[in-house]
N, C-alpha and C positions, 0 to 999 in steps of 0.2 A: 860166258863163265862169271863175269862180275854181277850181272843181272840175277843168275841163279843163286850166288851167294847172297846177295841182297834179299831174296824171298826167303830164303831159308832162315836168315837172321831175324827178318821181321816176324816171320811165323813163331820162331823161338821165343821172340821178346813177347809176343802176346801171350803165349803159354806162361811164361814166367810171371807177367805183370799179373795175370789172373791168379796164379797159384799164390803170389805173395800179396794179393789183396792190394796193388800199388795204384789201381784206377778204379773207377766207379763202376758198378754192375752194369749200367746202361752204356757203357763205353762203346760196344758195338753197334748199338741203335744209332749214335752220334755220329761215328765213323761211316757206318753205312749211309746215312743220310747224306754226308758231305760227297760220298763218292757219287750216290745217285744224283745229286742236284748240281755238283761241279766237276768232278773228275771225268766221269763217264761222258757227260754231254760234250765237255772241253775236247776229248779225244775224238768223238764222234765228229764234232764241226771241223776238226783239224784234217783227220786222215779219210773220212768218207769224201770230203771235198776234194781231195787228190784221186780218188779212185777211178778207173777207167771201167766203165760198165760193159763187160762182156758177157758172152754165154755163160761162162763159169759162174756169174753171179747168182743165177737160178739153182745151180747144184749145190753152191754154198749155202742158200737159204733153205734148200729141201732137207738138207742133212738132218736139222732139228724136228721137222716133222716127221721124217722117216723114223727117226730113233724113238720118238714119243709112240707112234703106232706100234712099232716092234715091242715096246714096253708093255703097252696096255694090253695087247693080245697075248704076250708071254705070261705075264702075271695074272691075267683073269683066268687063264688056263689052270697055271699052277696053283692060284688060290682054290680053285674047285678041287684039284687032284689032292692037295696037301690039307684042305679044310681049314684054310687060315680065316681069321675073321675079317670082316669087310674093312675094318681099320687098317689091318696089316697090309691087305691086299692094295688098297688104296695108297697107302705110304711107299710101297714098293713101285707101284706105278709112277708116281711123282717122282721120286728120287732116282729112279733107274731111266726114266724118260726124259729127265732135264739135267743136263749137264752144267757144271759150273765154268760155262763159256766166258764169263764177264770177269768176276772177282780174281779167279785164279787162271782162267784161260788166257786173258789179255797179257797179265805179267809173264806167264810161261811162254806164250808166243814170242814176247819181246825178248825173252832169255834165250830162246832156241832159234829164232828166226830173224831177230834185229826190227827195228822200228818200222820198217818197210812192211812188214807182215801183219802190223795192227789193223789197217784198213780192212784187209780180208777177214781178220778176227771179229772186228766190229760188225761187218755184214753178217756173218754166221751167227752172232749173237743176237743183233737186232731183228733181223728178218726171219731168223729161225727161232733160237731158244726163247728169246722175250716174248714174240708173239704167241709161240707155243704157251708159254707159262700164263700169258694174259688171256687166252682163250680156251684151248683144250684143257691146260692144267687146273684153271679155276672151275671149269665144267666138271672135269673127272673128281676134284675134291668135292663137288656139290653132290656128284651122283653117289659116291662112297659115304657121305655123310648125310646129314639130313634135309640140308638146303638145296636149292635150285637158283643159280644165278640167272638174270635174266639177260636177253641180249644187249640191252641198254646198259646195264651194269658192265658188262665185259667191254663194251666199246669205249665207254667213258674211262675206264681204267687204262686202256691203251692210249687213248688221246690225251691223258693228263700226264703220262709218265715223261718226265724230263729227257732222258736219252732217247726216246722215241720223238719228241719235238725237234731235238737236235738232228736226228737223222733226216726228218724231212726237211728241215732248213738246209742241211749241208747238200743235199740232193738238188735242191732248187737253186743253191749257189755255185754248182759246179762249174756252170759257163763263165763264172766272175772270179776275178784274182784277189785274194786277201792281200790287204797291205802287210808289210813285213812285220811292224809292231803288233798287229793283231794275231798273226800266226805264232810270235814269240810267246805272247800272253797265254794263247791256247795250250802251246806245249808245255809251259811251266805250270799251269793249273793240272793238266792231263797227267804230268809227272806224278803226281800225288797218289794216283790210283794204285800203283803196285805196292809201296809200304803201307799205306793205309788198309788195303784190302787184305794183305796177308797178316797184318796186325790184328784186325778185326777177326779174322779165320782163327788164328792161333788163340785169341781170347776166348773164343766160344768152344774150344775143344773140350770135349768131354769122353771119357772112356768108360764110363759106368754102363750098367744095364748089359753088359757081355753075356752074363749067364742066361742060358736058355735061349739066346738068339743067334748062336753060331752058325747053325744052317741056313737060316733066312739070310743072314748077313752073308756068307759065302755065296748063295744063289744070286744074290742082290749084287753083290760087288762083282761076282764072276761074268755077270751078264753086262754090267755097266763099264767095265774097266777091260773086257777082253773080248766076250763075244759079239756085242754090238757092234764095236768098232771094226771087228774082223768081218762081219756081214756087210758093213757099208763099204768097206775096203773092196771086198769082192764085186760089190755091184758097181761102184765108181771106177776102179781101175780095169779088171778083166773084161766086165761085162759092157760098160759104157765107153771104154778107152780114154778116160779122163786122166790128164797129167799135168804136172806143173806146180809150181809153190802153193798157188791158192787152193789147189786139191789136197796138198799135203797138209795145209794149215786147216782145212775143213775136216779131214780125218783125224788130225790131231785135236781138234775141239771135241770130234765125237768120242774121244777117249778119256775126256775130263772126267774127275769124279763127281758125284751128285751136287746139284745147284744148292747153295745154301737157303735161298728163297723158297725152294721146293719143300724142305724141311719146314720152314716157316708156316708155309701154306698148309701142309699136312697137320701142324701143330694147331694152327687156327680152326681147322675142321675136325678136331680130335681123332685124327688117323694115326694112332699108336705113335704119339709123340716121342717117347724115349726111343722106340727103334729107329723113327726117322732121323733123329739127331745123332744116333750112332752109325748110321749108314753115311752121313756126311763126315763125320770125325774120322772114323776109321778108313773111308775111302780116300779122303785127302791124304793121310800119311801114305798109305799104299800107293797113291798115284805119283809120288815123286818118283817112284822106280818104274812103273809101268809106262808112263809118259816117255821117260828116257828111252825104252825099249821101243815104243811106237815110233818115236822120233828117229832112231837108228834104223828100223825096218824100213821106213818110207823114204829114205834119203834119195833113193833112185826112181821114184815115182814121177 
């Protein structure tokens, strides 16, 4: 409960700081850079190092790929039926196929499942959402715009991403023990993720451009927050018989709202930027309620 209150306060502080212009307009870029280069790699080095690699790891990693595949198929078809522009269709594929499994997901996991759940969340994020963003996400953004990323460009973006580098190092160091002082430093630096991430998200919240986008917004968020998590739940639990906290966290991550970076990617490729931003903003607000519902429903999994 204390962690959840912290998230709400930091999110609200971000909204108010932007509203009253108490911080520079580039504040989110600075905060996000710190998170990417310091907070997230620190958490990755700390908690992935403690992870016991089991068969569930592959189910955890697969979730992000399955989610994006469902989004691509669903909104390709809806785009044709509804006669949407390529930009709008591309924005929906990206924002509905990529969940906010890091900036929001990790703080929410900590709030609902405790520190011990972070290692599972990082695996879902790094082997799932992040790799999907860096490969399929960039590819589909290029397809729906005018560019075509090369295989080398995609590979270099993955290999240069600090959290991915930290993931590889952490996996290599699993057989070794960390000195106590090193673990303490990693934890202190990693603890900055939750407040800074929610402050950044709140600072970027925009509720404009609602007019004329209601139907698309309802379809997109209905898929991302309700339908897609439900389909993945039916696949993982009744069909595959998967159970335990790691599966609960995997499905909890599947229910996260659209990824902020997905909207940034859509904006960079001119894929209906106002609508992509709206998906992230409204989805974030609604998800505080829907995530509580999913957590309650999955307690017995």
